[in-house]
N, C-alpha and C positions, 0 to 999 in steps of 0.2 A: 503494499500498499503504500503511495506516493503521496504527496502535497505539494502546494505553489514552491514551498520551499527548496523542497527536492528538485523539483523541476528547475529553479533558478541556478541552483548550485551544477549541476548536471549542463545546462547548456552554457554556463559561464567557463567552465571548465575546457571545453574546445577551444582548440587555437585561435586566437584572432575575436574571439566572441566579446561581443559587449551587450549590455543592457541600454535600451531606449525607451522611448513611447512613442504611441503613433496611436493618434485619436483617443486618446486617454487610457490606454491599454500599455502593461508594460512588454516590450517586445524584445528580442534578440538576433543579432544582428553577428554579422561577419562580412566587412571592406563595403559597410553600408546596407546592404540586403537584409533585411528582414528574413530569418529560416526558422522562428519561433514564434509565439506568443501567449501572455495569458490573458488574454482579452474575453475567454472564457470561463475564467476561474472560478467566477458564483454559482456555474452550472456544474461545477466540477472538472472541467475541460482543463488540459494545455493544447496549445493547439502548433500544428507542423505544417511549414509548407513544402508540401511535396510535390512528384507530378502524378499526374491523374491514375498513371502505371503502378507507379512506387503506392500511390493509395489504395488502388485496387489488391496488389497483393498485402497491404497490411491487414485490409478490411478481411479478407477472403482468409487469412492466417489466423488471425486473432478477432474474428467480430465481437469479444466481448468489452475489448478494450481499444479497439480504433472503428471510428464511423466519420464519413463526410460531414465536415459544417455545410448546413442547411444554405443550399441555393447555389447562386453562380461560383461563388468562391470555392464553394466544396467539387462544385463540376471543375475546377481548375486546379484541384489538387490539396487543397487546405481541408487537414484532417483534425478531428478529434481525437485525444487522448484520454480515457476516462483514469484520471488520477487514481482514484480510490480501487481500482484493483489491477494496475499497472505494476508489473516488479519493476525492481530498478535497474536490470541488465536489459529489460526491453525496453524500456525508458530511454536508456541510453542511446540505444542502438537506433532507436526511433530519429531520436535528437542527433545522433551523429549522420544518419541519415540525408535529412534537412538541411545541416550543417554543408555537407561534402556538398549538395547537389548547389549550394548558394556558391561556395567555393570554386567548383567548376566552372559555374556561368560566369562568373568574375574573372576569371583565366581565359573563358572565351572571349570575351569581351574585352580584354586587355585591361582589367583594371581601370577603367575609365571613371571620370571625377565624379563626386556626387552631384545631385540635382543641385544642391545646396551651396557647392564649389561652383559651379559652373554658373549659377545665377551669380556668385561672387563676382567672380571673371568678368561675365556680362558686363555688369556694373562700373568695372573698374577700365573696360574697355570698350564698352558700348559708342555705337554710332552717335555722333552728335549731331543737329541738324542744323544746315548751312545757310 
């Protein structure tokens, strides 16, 4: 049985992971990309940002632990993990899967600057009207 503290501890143990906030909810990022959140912690869930294929595999293997987030986010791979029933090893593996997905996406993207960095650059070098 895990809780939000365990989820946070495991998420932050992953290399380069940082805690942030998005729309009032705690999130966990690597190189600026969210791989997990505690947006549904009041309902007893942690959330993982997976691919739809990864989500299907997790749900098929452990339907009592994993379920898609409702709506479009879930169709895109956002996955609830039931904290009250997940074991530490399973939670660590699931968080590592979500983390690795973002690390690989960052590598493919050539570690592009975060949107905030891009906005700051645009302000500094923005075009001036003549």
